[in-house]
C-alpha positions as CSV (number, residue, x, y, z in Angstrom):
1,E,-5.4,15.5,-29.8
2,D,-4.8,11.7,-29.8
3,G,-2.9,11.7,-26.4
4,Q,0.4,10.8,-27.9
5,A,3.5,12.9,-27.8
6,G,5.0,14.1,-31.1
7,R,8.4,15.4,-32.2
8,G,9.5,18.3,-30.0
9,E,7.2,17.4,-27.2
10,M,9.5,15.1,-25.2
11,E,13.0,15.7,-23.8
12,V,15.3,12.8,-22.7
13,V,18.1,14.0,-20.4
14,M,20.9,11.6,-19.6
15,L,21.8,12.6,-16.0
16,G,24.2,9.7,-15.7
17,T,25.5,6.9,-17.9
18,A,28.6,5.6,-16.0
19,A,29.2,2.2,-14.4
20,S,28.6,1.6,-10.7
21,V,30.9,4.4,-9.5
22,P,30.5,8.1,-10.5
23,G,33.5,9.5,-12.3
24,K,34.9,12.9,-12.9
25,Y,32.9,13.4,-16.2
26,R,30.1,10.9,-15.8
27,N,27.5,10.2,-13.1
28,V,25.9,6.9,-12.4
29,S,22.5,5.9,-13.8
30,G,19.8,8.5,-14.1
31,I,17.6,9.5,-17.0
32,L,15.0,12.2,-16.9
33,V,12.1,12.0,-19.5
34,N,10.2,15.3,-19.6
35,H,6.9,15.7,-21.4
36,L,7.2,19.3,-22.4
37,A,3.5,20.0,-22.7
38,E,2.1,22.2,-19.9
39,G,1.1,20.1,-16.8
40,K,2.3,16.7,-18.1
41,G,5.4,16.4,-15.9
42,G,8.3,14.0,-16.2
43,I,9.5,10.6,-15.3
44,L,12.8,9.8,-13.6
45,L,14.3,6.5,-14.7
46,D,16.8,5.4,-12.0
47,A,18.3,7.8,-9.5
48,G,21.9,7.0,-8.8
49,E,24.1,9.0,-6.5
50,G,24.4,12.6,-7.6
51,T,21.1,12.7,-9.6
52,L,19.9,15.8,-7.8
53,G,23.2,17.5,-8.4
54,Q,23.0,16.6,-12.1
55,I,19.4,18.1,-12.3
56,H,20.7,21.3,-10.8
57,A,23.7,21.4,-13.0
58,R,21.6,20.9,-16.2
59,Y,18.8,23.3,-15.4
60,G,19.9,25.8,-12.7
61,P,18.2,26.3,-9.4
62,E,14.8,27.7,-10.6
63,K,14.2,25.4,-13.5
64,A,15.4,22.4,-11.3
65,R,12.7,23.3,-8.8
66,E,10.1,23.2,-11.7
67,V,11.5,19.8,-12.9
68,L,11.3,18.3,-9.4
69,E,7.8,19.7,-8.8
70,S,6.6,18.2,-12.0
71,L,7.9,14.7,-11.5
72,R,5.0,12.3,-12.0
73,C,6.8,9.0,-11.6
74,V,10.1,7.5,-10.5
75,W,11.0,4.1,-12.0
76,I,14.0,2.1,-10.5
77,S,15.1,-0.6,-12.9
78,H,16.7,-2.8,-10.2
79,M,17.9,-2.6,-6.6
80,H,21.6,-2.1,-7.2
81,A,22.8,1.0,-5.3
82,D,24.1,2.8,-8.4
83,H,20.4,2.9,-9.6
84,H,18.6,4.0,-6.5
85,I,20.9,5.6,-3.8
86,G,20.2,9.1,-5.0
87,L,16.4,8.7,-4.8
88,L,16.2,9.7,-1.1
89,R,17.9,13.0,-1.8
90,V,15.7,13.8,-4.8
91,L,12.5,13.0,-2.8
92,S,13.6,14.9,0.4
93,H,14.5,17.9,-1.7
94,R,11.2,17.8,-3.5
95,A,9.3,17.4,-0.2
96,R,10.9,20.7,1.1
97,L,9.6,22.7,-1.9
98,P,6.6,24.9,-1.4
99,G,3.5,22.7,-1.9
100,G,5.7,19.6,-1.7
């Protein structure tokens, strides 16, 4: 193993791609990059308002718990509210998980 991810080993989930205000069909900025290999975890790129809800909608309650537990890093691109205001909710929910 060379330490690099290959095809089928990464998942990029667009949790939100809208402008500064969430709309009926699109949430504000949030991208989840999952390394699908066991124990590798994921990276959350931005966490706009509603990011936690989008994770639950995409994965369901049990898998969402696994996704949150396996987060290794959160990267906020810049300090506009539509890129970070959902981070507190994500982190507080993660902290309440068993072992959080």
